[in-house]
N, C-alpha and C positions, 0 to 999 in steps of 0.2 A: 504494499500500500503506499502511496506516496505521502511525503510530508503534508502536501496542501490537504489531502482528503483525510488526514488524521485528525479526530477530535481532540487528541491529547497535544498537539504541536500547532500553537497559534501561527497564522500566517505571519511573514515578515512586514514589518511596517517603518514608516519614517520617523514614528515618535519612540525610537528605541533609546532607553536612557544608556549613558556612558558606561562600558564595562570593559575589562580587560582580562586577557589570560597571562599568566607571569610564569616562565618556566622556573621551576623550583631551583634547578641546579645552576642555571647561569643569571637568574634574576632579569632575563630579558622579558618586556613587555610587549604584548600583541594586542592592539586595540580590535575589538569586536566590531562587526558590521551587522545589520540585520539578518544577513545569512553569512556564516563563516565557516569554511570547510577546512579541516585539519587533516594533514597526513605528509607524506612524503613528497606530494603535489599538491598543495591546497593554498588558500589565501594565507594559511600560516603553514609553512613548510618546514618539517624537521627532518634531520638527516638519521633519526633513528631507524635502523635496519628491521626493527620489530614492528614498525608502524605500516599500514597499508597505504598505497597512493592517496586513496580519499578514505581515510580512517573513520572520521566522525564529523559530524555538523552540529554547530550551535545556531539556533534561530531566537532571535529576539523580536520583542514588540513592547507597548508600553507596559504590559503585564509582567514581564520578565523574560528569561533566557532559559532555553531548553536544550539539553544536549542528547543527540541521537546517536548510535553506532551504526556506520553504513556497511553493515555485513562484513566488518574487518576479519582478517583471519585470526588474530590474537584477542580480539575484543577490547571493549571501552570500560573503564572502571570509575566509579564515582563514591567519593567518601564525604558526607554531609558535615560540613564544618569541623574537620578532625575526627570524625567517626571512622568506623571500618569501612573499607574499599569493597563495594559490591558490584557485580557485572551490571552494566546497562542493557537492560532486555527491551525496554519500551522508553519512549521520549521522558527525559528525567529532568524535572525543575532545578536549575541552579540557584544557589543563594550566595551572597558574598563570603567568602572564606572556605569555600568548597574545594575540595582536591580531585583533580580529574588524571587518571593514569592511561596514557595511550602507549603501547608497546611498552617500553622501559622509561618514557618521558613523564615527569609529573609536572602538572600544570595546576596553578592555584587560580581560581576564579576571583576577580575583584569587581564590586561594583560598589564603590564607597559611598556615593551619592544618597544610596537608599538601601537599608540593611534588607528590606524585603524582596529586593530584586533578585 
């Protein structure tokens, strides 16, 4: 099912609040757009050999940001604000401070303007 057809993934919109992914190891910050693809070849391109070319997608709108695995070989993992990492099996709402692991790359989700985003 496409993200547009899923009731759990909001459509991308222009009123997306500012947010970033921060690579934990390097501290590098990646600004998020309404639709951001992460992988070896994505808007956020990582050189991690355990990451698929198009590994995961983050969609945002005025209500928040959602992480979706793009059927990657090694899966996507999410830990809510320091909690245990769990596989992303369905679109997952992101909140400030959440940790995402794609391949061997750890990324922190930052949306400092609104703790509910």
